[in-house]
C-alpha positions as CSV (number, residue, x, y, z in Angstrom):
1,M,0.0,-0.1,-0.1
2,R,1.6,3.5,-1.0
3,I,0.7,5.7,1.2
4,C,1.4,9.9,0.4
5,F,1.6,12.1,3.4
6,V,0.7,16.1,3.1
7,T,2.3,17.5,5.9
8,G,1.9,21.0,5.8
9,G,0.0,24.0,3.4
10,T,-3.4,23.7,2.3
11,L,-5.2,21.3,0.2
12,A,-5.7,23.6,-2.6
13,D,-1.6,24.0,-2.2
14,Y,-1.1,20.4,-2.7
15,A,-3.2,20.1,-5.9
16,E,-1.7,23.0,-7.7
17,K,2.0,22.9,-6.5
18,Y,2.6,19.2,-6.6
19,A,1.7,16.9,-9.6
20,P,0.1,14.0,-7.0
21,P,2.8,11.1,-7.3
22,R,1.3,7.5,-7.7
23,A,-0.3,6.3,-4.4
24,D,-3.3,4.4,-2.9
25,V,-3.8,6.6,-0.3
26,V,-3.2,10.2,0.5
27,L,-3.3,11.9,3.8
28,C,-3.4,15.4,4.4
29,T,-3.0,16.7,8.2
30,F,-5.5,19.4,9.7
31,Q,-4.1,22.9,7.9
32,A,-5.5,21.3,4.8
33,L,-8.8,21.8,5.2
34,G,-8.4,24.0,8.4
35,K,-12.1,24.9,9.7
36,V,-15.1,23.4,8.0
37,S,-19.1,24.3,8.6
38,Y,-21.3,21.7,7.9
39,E,-23.9,24.8,7.7
40,R,-22.1,26.1,5.1
41,E,-20.9,23.0,3.0
42,L,-24.8,22.0,3.0
43,K,-25.8,25.5,2.0
44,G,-23.3,25.3,-0.8
45,E,-21.4,28.2,0.5
46,T,-18.4,26.6,0.8
47,S,-17.5,23.4,-1.0
48,L,-14.4,22.3,1.3
49,F,-15.5,18.5,1.4
50,E,-16.2,18.5,-2.3
51,D,-12.7,19.7,-2.7
52,V,-11.5,16.7,-1.2
53,A,-13.4,14.2,-3.2
54,L,-12.1,15.7,-6.5
55,L,-9.1,14.9,-5.0
56,S,-9.6,11.4,-5.1
57,K,-11.3,11.3,-8.2
58,E,-8.2,12.9,-9.7
59,G,-5.6,10.2,-8.5
60,Q,-8.4,7.1,-8.9
61,N,-7.2,6.6,-4.8
62,V,-8.0,7.2,-1.1
63,V,-7.7,10.5,0.5
64,V,-7.9,11.2,4.1
65,C,-7.9,15.0,5.3
66,G,-7.8,16.5,8.9
67,C,-10.0,19.5,9.6
68,Y,-12.3,21.1,12.2
69,T,-15.6,20.2,12.0
70,D,-17.8,22.9,13.2
71,A,-22.2,22.0,14.1
72,R,-24.1,24.5,14.6
73,G,-21.5,26.1,17.3
74,I,-20.1,21.8,18.3
75,R,-16.5,21.5,16.7
76,R,-14.6,18.5,16.2
77,K,-11.3,17.5,15.3
78,S,-12.5,15.3,12.2
79,A,-11.2,13.4,9.1
80,V,-13.6,12.9,5.9
81,V,-13.0,10.2,3.6
82,A,-12.9,10.5,0.1
83,E,-12.4,7.3,-2.5
84,K,-12.2,7.9,-6.2
85,G,-14.5,11.2,-6.3
86,R,-17.2,9.8,-3.8
87,I,-16.8,11.1,0.1
88,L,-16.9,7.8,2.3
89,G,-17.1,9.2,5.8
90,V,-16.1,11.7,8.4
91,S,-14.4,10.3,11.7
92,D,-14.4,12.4,14.5
93,M,-12.2,12.5,17.4
94,V,-13.4,10.2,20.5
95,N,-12.2,11.5,23.7
96,R,-12.4,14.5,24.7
97,L,-9.4,15.7,27.5
98,D,-10.2,17.8,30.4
99,G,-13.5,19.7,28.8
100,C,-10.8,21.0,25.7
101,E,-13.0,23.3,23.1
102,Y,-13.5,20.5,20.4
103,R,-16.2,17.8,21.6
104,G,-15.5,14.0,21.1
105,G,-17.7,12.2,18.7
106,A,-19.6,9.2,18.4
107,G,-17.9,5.7,17.1
108,V,-14.8,5.0,15.7
109,K,-14.8,3.8,12.0
110,I,-13.4,1.6,9.3
111,Y,-13.5,2.0,5.7
112,E,-13.6,-0.6,3.5
113,T,-12.0,1.0,0.1
114,S,-9.5,-0.3,-3.2
115,A,-7.0,-0.2,-0.9
116,G,-8.0,-2.1,2.0
117,K,-9.9,-1.7,5.2
118,L,-8.6,1.7,6.8
119,G,-9.1,2.9,10.4
120,V,-8.5,6.1,11.3
121,I,-7.5,7.6,14.5
122,V,-8.2,11.6,15.1
123,A,-5.8,13.3,16.9
124,E,-5.5,12.9,20.7
125,D,-6.9,9.5,20.1
126,L,-3.8,7.9,19.8
127,Y,-3.4,8.6,23.4
128,F,-6.0,5.9,24.2
129,P,-5.2,2.9,22.8
130,Q,-8.4,1.2,23.1
131,V,-9.3,2.9,20.3
132,A,-6.6,1.3,18.4
133,E,-7.5,-1.9,20.3
134,T,-10.9,-1.8,18.5
135,L,-9.8,-1.3,15.1
136,S,-7.9,-4.2,14.9
137,V,-10.5,-6.4,16.4
138,C,-12.5,-4.8,13.8
139,G,-10.6,-6.1,11.1
140,A,-8.7,-3.1,9.7
141,E,-5.5,-3.3,7.8
142,V,-4.1,-0.5,8.7
143,A,-4.7,2.9,11.2
144,L,-4.3,6.2,9.7
145,C,-3.6,8.7,12.2
146,L,-3.9,12.7,11.7
147,F,-2.6,14.5,14.3
148,E,-1.3,18.4,15.1
149,E,1.9,19.2,16.2
150,T,3.5,15.9,17.6
151,C,5.6,16.4,21.4
152,E,9.4,14.9,21.0
153,S,8.6,11.2,21.3
154,L,6.0,10.7,23.2
155,E,3.4,9.9,19.9
156,Q,6.4,8.0,17.8
157,T,6.5,6.0,21.3
158,L,2.6,5.2,21.5
159,M,2.4,4.8,17.9
160,R,4.9,1.9,17.9
161,A,3.5,0.1,21.3
162,E,-0.5,0.2,19.9
163,A,1.3,-1.3,16.5
164,F,2.9,-4.2,18.5
165,F,0.3,-4.7,20.8
166,Y,-2.4,-5.1,18.6
167,G,-1.2,-6.3,15.6
168,I,-2.0,-3.1,13.0
169,P,0.5,-1.1,11.1
170,V,0.2,2.8,12.6
171,C,1.0,5.7,10.3
172,V,1.1,9.4,11.3
173,C,0.1,12.8,9.2
174,A,1.7,15.9,11.7
175,F,2.3,19.1,11.1
176,G,5.8,18.9,9.5
177,F,6.7,15.2,10.3
178,A,5.4,11.4,9.2
179,E,5.7,8.5,10.3
180,A,4.8,4.8,10.3
181,A,5.2,1.9,12.6
182,D,5.0,-2.0,11.5
183,I,3.3,-5.0,13.5
184,S,7.1,-5.3,15.1
185,G,7.0,-2.3,16.5
186,K,9.3,-0.8,14.5
187,L,9.8,2.9,13.1
188,C,9.9,1.9,9.3
189,F,9.8,5.1,8.1
190,S,10.0,9.2,9.2
191,S,10.1,12.4,7.3
192,P,10.3,15.7,7.4
193,L,9.2,16.7,3.8
194,S,6.0,17.4,2.2
195,P,4.7,15.7,0.2
196,C,6.9,12.5,1.1
197,V,5.7,8.5,0.2
198,Y,6.0,5.5,1.9
199,D,5.8,1.5,0.6
200,L,3.6,0.2,3.8
201,K,4.0,-3.4,4.0
202,R,0.7,-5.5,5.1
203,E,1.3,-8.3,7.5
204,Q,-1.4,-10.1,9.6
205,E,-0.3,-12.0,12.2
206,Y,-2.1,-14.2,14.8
207,H,-1.2,-15.9,17.7
208,L,-3.6,-18.1,20.6
209,V,-3.3,-16.1,23.5
210,E,-4.6,-17.8,26.8
211,I,-5.0,-16.6,30.3
212,R,-6.0,-18.2,33.3
213,R,-8.8,-16.3,35.5
214,R,-11.1,-16.5,38.0
215,G,-14.7,-16.3,37.3
216,F,-17.5,-18.4,34.5
217,S,-18.1,-21.0,37.2
218,R,-19.0,-24.2,35.2
219,R,-21.3,-25.8,38.1
220,R,-25.2,-26.1,37.8
221,K,-27.0,-23.0,38.6
222,S,-30.3,-22.7,40.5
223,G,-32.9,-20.6,41.6
224,F,-32.3,-17.8,38.8
């Protein structure tokens, strides 16, 4: 799976200045779209989601683009996903930290695409391993995380740990930096360039895990 990371500039800048490289998936960080009002999109006053769809149509691929959505004053960190000219959906950050200005969304999503089953992690959801675990259990082949600015090595450590724990490659596209980890927890790609391209190896490895614990008694029960 060839992934193109766009870590700076707007979506229009990328479309105008760069000849899009051949890629199965294009990841664009939050700068690409900025603020998106659902109300203005529906009224036709803006066409930001349409721009994402058109870019995916031009490249005949999947485009995942970060943005700050506004639904009548309720603001969220989100990622819009389009494939070959069609909007597949919008994923929101699920977890809200310390009452920040951005609200939490409702559930994580996996998108079945021509590039494979793509799970999306939005921003600080990377800090909550259960998000990556859910994507893995539900069959995602890769987890794509759109972040803002990474702070030193924290996000890289979490990315590598989640890739190892849940057996799913994790890619992070942030302001000014892109990186990816394979299922062994190894950092297999990092670059400050924008755009930059990485060929991600698809890996699925399964193991039988057993645990001894209390509970689930098999004795006959009566009276209830």
